[in-house]
C-alpha positions, 0 to 999 in steps of 0.5 A, spaced: 377 500 650 377 505 655 384 507 653 383 508 646 376 512 647 381 517 652 386 517 646 381 519 641 379 525 645 386 527 646 388 526 639 383 530 635 384 529 627 383 534 622 382 532 615 383 537 609 381 535 602 382 538 595 378 535 590 379 534 582 386 534 583 388 529 577 396 530 576 398 528 569 402 529 563 397 533 560 398 538 565 405 538 567 404 545 571 399 542 576 403 535 577 409 540 579 405 543 584 402 537 587 409 534 587 412 540 591 406 540 596 407 533 597 415 534 598 414 539 603 409 535 607 414 530 607 419 534 610 414 538 615 412 531 617 419 529 618 422 535 622 415 536 626 416 543 628 412 544 635 409 550 632 405 546 626 400 541 628 402 534 627 402 531 620 398 524 621 397 522 613 397 525 606 397 523 599 393 523 593 386 519 593 386 516 586 379 514 586 376 520 589 381 524 585 383 528 591 389 531 595 388 530 602 392 532 609 390 529 616 393 533 622 392 534 629 386 538 631 388 544 635 384 547 640 386 554 641 384 562 639 386 566 633 391 571 634 388 577 637 382 573 640 386 571 646 386 576 652 393 577 653 396 581 659 399 588 657 406 586 660 405 579 656 404 582 649 411 583 647 413 576 650 408 573 645 410 577 639 417 575 641 415 568 641 412 569 634 418 572 631 422 566 633 417 561 630 417 564 624 425 565 624 425 558 625 421 556 620 425 560 615 431 557 617 428 550 615 427 554 608 420 554 608 415 560 608 408 560 610 406 565 605 399 567 607 400 569 614 395 573 618 391 572 625 386 567 622 392 562 621 395 563 628 392 559 633 394 561 641 393 555 646 393 558 653 397 553 658 398 554 666 405 558 664 405 560 657 402 561 651 403 556 645 403 558 638 401 554 632 401 556 625 395 553 621 394 552 613 401 550 612 402 548 607 396 550 603 395 548 596 391 551 590 391 549 583 391 556 581 397 558 578 398 564 583 400 563 590 395 564 596 396 571 598 392 577 602 393 584 602 392 587 609 398 583 611 403 583 605 407 589 603 404 594 598 409 591 592 405 584 594 406 581 587 414 583 587 415 580 594 417 573 596 413 569 601 418 570 606 418 577 605 410 577 606 411 573 613 416 578 615 411 583 614 405 580 617 409 579 623 410 586 624 403 588 622 400 583 627 405 585 632 402 592 631 395 590 632 396 586 638 399 593 641 394 597 639 399 601 635 396 605 629 399 602 622 405 607 620 405 611 627 409 612 633 407 609 640 408 613 646 408 606 650 413 603 645 417 608 642 422 603 640 418 600 635 417 604 628 416 601 622 417 604 615 414 600 609 420 598 604 420 601 597 418 597 591 424 593 588 426 595 581 
């Protein structure tokens, strides 16, 4: 019993539920979204990337008409909230880039990447990155988006493009670089906003 108690302290769970989700033949659009969401969860659970909280359970609870997801709860600080030494900031940014590159390499995007969706966990030797709210579900037809961390042509951008833009913006903020401006300390870094696609 003591071992069980200790384990419950280490492995904290987080439960997320979306209410009033009733897939049916009368609502094919919702059914399709739910099916894609569950498939993505199944894929992430199988692959279990180290930068995504472990998925423990998920599914549809028919009695309560809800879609649910159970993951490990990560204790950490949001991107930009953790004190990072100046000489470690580039290293942290490179780690975030590698995380997003790996995620995209799996054919998966976040789509709503911003500081509140990135948790940092300090260890003795490094800072571990976790992406949260991935995948996220919305019964609405439109995708979940945020304007500050998305390109100007947000409606014409893919989730992968929004992720890449968010990384650039979050990196600029971490380095205290004014958006669109050059930096004397980081002269090699300069971002030019791409023109909207035709």
